[in-house]
Every structure is written in C-alpha cells, then in structure tokens.
PARO-644745 format. One line per field, with one value per residue (C-alpha): x, y, z; residue number from 0; residue in three letters. Coordinates in nm, 2 decimals. Example, Ala and Ser with C-alpha at 12.3 -4.5 7.8 and 13.67 -1.06 7.14 Angstrom:
REM PARO-644745
X	[1.23:1.37]
Y	[-0.45:-0.11]
Z	[0.78:0.71]
num	[0:1]
residu	[ala:ser]
//
This chain:
REM PARO-644745
X	[-5.78:-5.61:-5.36:-5.03:-4.77:-4.45:-4.45:-4.14:-3.88:-3.85:-3.70:-4.00:-3.83:-3.67:-4.01:-4.18:-3.91:-3.90:-3.71:-3.64:-3.43:-3.58:-3.89:-3.83:-4.16:-4.37:-4.54:-4.45:-4.33:-4.56:-4.67:-4.66:-4.48:-4.40:-4.09:-4.31:-4.36:-4.29:-3.99:-4.04:-4.09:-4.12:-4.44:-4.78:-4.83:-5.13:-5.43:-5.45:-5.62:-5.99:-6.08:-6.29:-6.10:-6.20:-6.02:-5.84:-5.47:-5.25:-4.96:-4.66:-4.34:-4.02:-3.88:-4.20:-4.26:-4.54:-4.73:-4.69:-4.81:-5.12:-5.22:-5.17:-5.40:-5.67:-5.65:-5.65:-5.97:-6.12:-6.02:-5.80:-5.50:-5.21:-4.97:-4.74:-4.41:-4.24:-4.53:-4.57:-4.59:-4.96:-5.24:-5.33:-5.70:-5.95:-5.96:-5.65:-5.54:-5.28:-5.13:-5.10:-4.99:-4.63:-4.42:-4.37:-4.74:-4.88:-4.92:-5.12:-5.35:-5.41:-5.48:-5.74:-5.92:-5.89:-6.04:-6.31:-6.19:-6.27:-5.96:-5.90:-5.69:-5.54:-5.36:-5.30:-5.58:-5.79:-5.71:-5.37:-5.49:-5.52:-5.24:-5.03:-5.32:-5.59:-5.58:-5.83:-5.97:-6.17:-6.33:-6.26:-6.15:-5.87:-6.06:-6.40:-6.64:-6.76:-7.11:-7.10:-7.31:-7.18:-7.03:-7.08:-6.95:-6.61:-6.60:-6.65:-6.37:-6.13:-6.17:-6.16:-6.25:-6.43:-6.36:-6.60:-6.54:-6.27:-6.38:-6.07:-5.71:-5.39:-5.21:-5.28:-5.13:-5.05:-4.98:-4.77:-4.80:-4.52:-4.41:-4.49:-4.85:-4.91:-4.77:-4.87:-5.21:-5.33:-5.19:-5.06:-4.74:-4.46:-4.53:-4.89:-4.80:-4.63:-4.95:-5.17:-4.96:-4.95:-5.33:-5.37:-5.13:-5.34:-5.64:-5.50:-5.22:-5.22:-4.89:-4.86:-4.69:-4.59:-4.55:-4.33:-4.39:-4.20:-4.22:-4.23:-4.60:-4.60:-4.36:-4.57:-4.89:-4.74:-4.62:-4.95:-5.14:-4.92:-4.95:-5.33:-5.33:-5.45:-5.49:-5.74:-5.76:-5.57:-5.50:-5.40:-5.47:-5.61:-5.39:-5.54:-5.41:-5.74:-5.93:-5.72:-5.79:-6.17:-6.15:-5.97:-6.23:-6.02:-6.18:-6.02:-5.96:-5.90:-5.84:-5.86:-6.15:-6.10:-6.26:-6.26:-6.42:-6.77:-6.66:-6.46:-6.41:-6.19:-6.18:-5.87:-6.00:-6.24:-5.96:-6.10:-6.45:-6.41:-6.72:-6.81:-7.06:-7.26:-7.24:-6.88:-6.97:-7.16:-6.88:-6.62:-6.84:-6.87:-6.49:-6.45:-6.64:-6.41:-6.08:-5.98:-5.70:-5.48:-5.67:-6.00:-5.85:-5.75:-6.09:-6.27:-6.44:-6.33:-6.40:-6.76:-6.83:-6.71:-6.91:-7.22:-7.20:-7.18]
Y	[17.41:17.10:16.93:17.13:17.01:17.19:17.31:17.23:17.50:17.73:18.05:18.25:18.49:18.20:18.04:18.34:18.42:18.29:17.97:17.97:18.23:18.13:18.35:18.65:18.81:18.56:18.35:17.99:17.89:17.59:17.60:17.33:17.45:17.78:17.81:17.83:18.21:18.50:18.73:18.99:19.33:19.68:19.73:19.56:19.26:19.28:19.05:18.77:18.85:18.76:18.84:19.14:19.39:19.45:19.72:19.50:19.46:19.24:19.37:19.16:19.23:19.21:18.86:18.69:18.44:18.27:18.59:18.68:18.34:18.33:18.69:18.66:18.36:18.54:18.86:18.69:18.50:18.84:18.98:19.23:19.44:19.21:19.22:19.50:19.37:19.54:19.73:20.10:20.38:20.42:20.19:20.21:20.26:20.00:19.71:19.56:19.20:19.07:18.73:18.80:19.15:19.21:19.53:19.61:19.60:19.72:20.09:19.97:19.76:20.05:20.28:20.03:20.02:20.39:20.47:20.20:20.02:19.66:19.45:19.08:18.88:18.56:18.31:17.94:17.68:17.66:17.29:17.12:16.83:17.06:17.30:17.37:17.27:17.51:17.88:18.09:18.42:18.67:19.00:19.29:19.05:18.82:18.49:18.35:18.32:17.96:18.10:18.10:17.87:17.51:17.33:16.96:16.84:17.01:16.90:16.54:16.56:16.69:16.37:16.54:16.35:16.52:16.34:16.34:16.61:16.52:16.64:16.53:16.61:16.68:16.97:17.30:17.38:17.75:17.82:18.13:18.32:18.52:18.86:19.00:18.88:18.99:19.34:19.41:19.24:19.18:19.51:19.37:19.45:19.19:19.12:19.01:18.64:18.70:18.87:18.59:18.32:18.50:18.52:18.15:18.05:18.25:18.03:17.68:17.46:17.24:17.19:17.43:17.33:17.63:17.59:17.85:17.98:17.81:17.86:17.48:17.43:17.07:16.97:17.17:16.99:16.65:16.75:16.93:16.61:16.46:16.76:16.74:16.39:16.42:16.80:16.99:17.30:17.48:17.86:18.10:18.44:18.33:18.04:17.78:17.53:17.61:17.46:17.14:17.12:17.15:16.87:16.66:16.73:16.96:17.28:17.61:17.96:18.22:18.59:18.73:18.71:18.41:18.11:17.92:18.21:18.08:17.74:17.85:18.12:18.43:18.47:18.30:18.33:18.05:17.81:17.55:17.57:17.53:17.50:17.21:17.36:17.16:17.21:17.14:16.96:17.25:17.49:17.28:17.26:17.64:17.68:17.41:17.64:17.93:17.79:17.71:17.58:17.80:17.67:17.77:18.11:18.15:18.04:18.29:18.04:18.21:18.56:18.47:18.30:18.61:18.85:18.64:18.69:19.07]
Z	[15.26:15.12:15.35:15.33:15.08:14.98:14.62:14.41:14.43:14.13:14.00:13.91:13.67:13.48:13.44:13.28:13.04:12.68:12.69:12.32:12.14:11.81:11.86:12.09:12.02:12.20:11.93:11.84:11.50:11.44:11.08:10.81:10.49:10.65:10.43:10.12:10.14:9.92:9.96:10.24:10.10:10.24:10.04:10.05:9.83:9.59:9.59:9.34:9.01:8.97:9.33:9.40:9.62:9.98:10.18:10.42:10.47:10.68:10.89:10.99:11.18:10.99:10.98:11.09:10.80:10.98:11.04:10.68:10.55:10.77:10.72:10.34:10.32:10.52:10.33:9.99:10.09:10.18:9.84:10.03:9.96:10.07:10.36:10.47:10.60:10.77:10.92:10.83:11.08:11.02:10.89:10.53:10.44:10.55:10.79:10.94:11.00:11.24:11.33:11.70:11.81:11.90:11.97:11.60:11.53:11.86:11.73:11.43:11.65:11.88:11.59:11.45:11.78:11.84:11.50:11.54:11.23:11.17:11.27:11.25:11.50:11.37:11.59:11.65:11.69:12.00:12.04:12.04:11.82:11.52:11.60:11.29:11.06:11.17:11.27:11.45:11.33:11.52:11.42:11.66:11.94:12.05:12.10:12.02:12.31:12.27:12.24:11.86:11.64:11.70:11.41:11.50:11.17:11.21:11.57:11.47:11.21:11.47:11.67:12.01:12.32:12.61:12.93:13.23:13.49:13.75:14.08:14.27:14.22:14.41:14.24:14.06:13.72:13.65:13.28:13.22:12.89:12.72:12.85:12.51:12.51:12.87:12.82:12.46:12.43:12.78:12.90:13.23:13.41:13.42:13.79:13.73:13.76:14.09:14.22:14.09:14.24:14.58:14.57:14.49:14.77:15.02:14.94:14.90:15.03:14.73:14.54:14.24:13.92:13.71:13.34:13.18:12.83:12.54:12.16:12.10:12.16:12.03:12.31:12.56:12.45:12.53:12.88:12.94:12.91:13.17:13.40:13.39:13.55:13.91:13.86:14.07:13.85:13.58:13.62:13.34:13.19:12.86:12.73:12.51:12.77:12.95:12.65:12.68:13.05:12.98:12.73:12.99:13.26:13.47:13.58:13.49:13.63:13.36:13.45:13.09:12.85:12.63:12.48:12.81:13.02:13.01:13.13:13.43:13.70:13.70:14.08:14.21:14.57:14.48:14.39:14.63:14.48:14.10:13.88:13.65:13.40:13.15:12.78:12.70:12.38:12.25:12.36:12.18:11.86:11.87:11.88:11.61:11.38:11.45:11.33:10.97:10.75:10.54:10.23:10.39:10.46:10.10:9.97:10.19:10.42:10.74:10.60:10.50:10.84:11.03:10.80:10.85:11.22:11.20]
num	[0:1:2:3:4:5:6:7:8:9:10:11:12:13:14:15:16:17:18:19:20:21:22:23:24:25:26:27:28:29:30:31:32:33:34:35:36:37:38:39:40:41:42:43:44:45:46:47:48:49:50:51:52:53:54:55:56:57:58:59:60:61:62:63:64:65:66:67:68:69:70:71:72:73:74:75:76:77:78:79:80:81:82:83:84:85:86:87:88:89:90:91:92:93:94:95:96:97:98:99:100:101:102:103:104:105:106:107:108:109:110:111:112:113:114:115:116:117:118:119:120:121:122:123:124:125:126:127:128:129:130:131:132:133:134:135:136:137:138:139:140:141:142:143:144:145:146:147:148:149:150:151:152:153:154:155:156:157:158:159:160:161:162:163:164:165:166:167:168:169:170:171:172:173:174:175:176:177:178:179:180:181:182:183:184:185:186:187:188:189:190:191:192:193:194:195:196:197:198:199:200:201:202:203:204:205:206:207:208:209:210:211:212:213:214:215:216:217:218:219:220:221:222:223:224:225:226:227:228:229:230:231:232:233:234:235:236:237:238:239:240:241:242:243:244:245:246:247:248:249:250:251:252:253:254:255:256:257:258:259:260:261:262:263:264:265:266:267:268:269:270:271:272:273:274:275:276:277:278:279:280:281:282:283:284:285:286:287:288:289:290:291:292:293:294:295:296:297:298:299:300:301:302:303:304:305:306:307:308:309]
residu	[met:his:pro:ser:asn:gln:ser:glu:gly:phe:gln:trp:his:ser:met:ile:glu:cys:thr:ser:his:ser:asn:ala:cys:gly:tyr:asp:ala:thr:leu:met:asp:cys:ser:gln:thr:thr:glu:glu:ser:ser:ser:cys:thr:thr:pro:ser:ser:gly:ile:ser:lys:asn:cys:ile:arg:gly:tyr:ala:ala:lys:gly:lys:ala:lys:ala:arg:val:val:cys:asp:ala:phe:val:arg:gly:ala:gly:gly:gln:gly:val:cys:gln:pro:pro:pro:lys:lys:leu:arg:asn:gly:ala:ala:cys:phe:phe:gly:val:thr:glu:pro:thr:arg:his:leu:trp:his:gln:ala:arg:arg:glu:asn:arg:asp:trp:tyr:tyr:leu:asp:asn:ala:tyr:phe:asp:lys:val:arg:gly:arg:leu:phe:arg:ala:val:arg:cys:gly:ile:gln:ala:thr:gly:leu:glu:his:pro:asp:trp:arg:arg:leu:ser:his:met:gly:leu:glu:ile:gln:pro:trp:lys:arg:thr:gly:arg:his:ile:val:val:val:val:gln:ser:asn:thr:tyr:met:thr:val:val:ala:gly:lys:gln:ser:asp:trp:trp:his:gln:ala:leu:ala:gln:ile:arg:arg:his:thr:asp:arg:pro:ile:ser:ile:arg:gly:trp:arg:ser:asn:lys:met:ala:leu:ala:lys:thr:leu:arg:glu:ala:leu:val:asp:cys:trp:ala:leu:val:thr:trp:ser:ser:ala:ala:ala:asn:glu:ala:leu:leu:ala:gly:val:pro:val:phe:val:ala:gly:glu:cys:ala:ala:ser:gln:met:gly:leu:ser:asp:phe:thr:lys:ile:glu:ser:pro:val:tyr:pro:gln:gly:arg:ala:arg:trp:ala:ala:ala:leu:ala:gly:gln:gln:trp:ser:leu:asp:glu:phe:gln:lys:gly:val:ala:trp:arg:thr:leu:gln:ala:ala:val]
//
C-alpha cells in the first residue's frame, strides 16, 4: 500500500447530492442557443416538410428545454415524428429517442427495452473540449464502446491532446454521478458510492479526493484538470471524467459499462495495480466519430452513421 495519509474530511451525503437547484433531474444545462426552442406542447411536434417519415419519436420531460432541442434535432434528421413533451404514459408507435433518462421518462425507456424496440440515447459530448457544441448518440445503449470505426479527421478537428501515461501519483480521484443517473439509468442503490469508497479504502492508503456531482460541467471541467495533477487513478461509475483522465495519461477504474471501459479496470481491489493500455489515439478517434453537432443531427449525419453500423 501507499504510505498512509489522512484524506480530507468530508460529508459524504453532501458530496453526492445535486449542488445546483437549477436542474434537479441530474443533467447539466450546457447548450448554446438553448433558448431558441419551440413552445412546449402536450402533443408531439411534426417533422419538417420534405423529409421522408421514419417511425421514431423523441420523449422529453416537462420543462426540459435542452432535452427537447437535442431530441428534436436528432429526430428531424431521421425524418421522424417529432418530440413528445411532456412524455405520454406509453410510447407511440416506432423507435424512441431520449436525451438522458430521468424519472419522468424512465417508464418509456423501460417499455422500449422490454418490447425490443430500437431506442436512441442522446447526451453530452464524450470530451470536455467539445461540450456544448457536440452531443453523443447511441443506438440501444448508453455510451459508445470506443471500438467503433475511428474518425481521425474529426479527432484532428477537435484538437485533443493525449498525454503520456503517468505511472506515478499521490492521490485518487473519485467522481460521483448524480443520484438520478445512478438510480434511474445505472439501477444502483443510493449507497453504492459508500460501498465503493469502502472497498477502495481497504486496498489503498492513498489520499482520496471526492468530486461531487454538479450541473455546471464547464466549471467542473476546469477543476478536473487541476485534480488530475499528481493523480494516481480516477474512479467512477461511468462519468465522462474518465475520458478526460485517459487523455491526461491517468489510469481509470470504471464500474459501469461506458466509453472508458476498454481502457481501464472495473475491479477496485486492484486500485494499486492500474493498467496502461495501448491504443488511446484510436480509442479517442472512435469516440470522435460518435458525437455530432446539432446541425449534423438535423442533417441526418448521426442517424446515417448509426444505421450504417447496424
């Protein structure tokens, strides 16, 4: 074990609670021109004229402007049937599209999976550098795997830097995700983080820095870069913070299936023996090809890419 050091004192419950009252459902509000949206309606919007109709609809919780804007762009690009906001009690015919899944849309997501329908999960970018400009889209899954076809051109345009592996470090960073995500999407109990932390502490004496969930992801991105300095490893369920750690050369431990899974370990008992796999550039290029702008959503670029992979 690492020589013993006392971790900073903290109130665990306060760290895992949402620290912003502006978004109680667990998703940040980062979106350029988010105010440029149509009026919320209890009925589904219709696709723009001139686009052949596909049987796909978006579903967004009441009051979630960002979810409506992003879903609408994706569905329009697919030639779909618009966005239902607030969400109905049951899915309409065809495939379903969600921007994240929260309590108001959980029943529809479960229905889509139970009935083996196609469903599309949209969320923020995989990399902080393009957050607010690009959004990810996945067919019948929550995140890409990083094994998709690499898009070197898109990666180059993102201007990402991949640092050499850092095989030394003093502390461990634990990145907490929102209670909503953990209970609704991950299907874990609220005490999962307590159990994870206890397991880590049984296998290391390194100081542990716990980063609580916040809706202001831009602010978190800045402080994350600072937290990764002299960091031994980053631990999380499936946060995109693991992607940032990998770019910075910091090994990761991710318990849930996510874009960083193939580049790290899921077994916290091996916290003192992280892995440093090859192929991070190809992994990053694969993820670069799985996130798009709203304009690309509207033009069907994301839709065609996902259909080509079926």
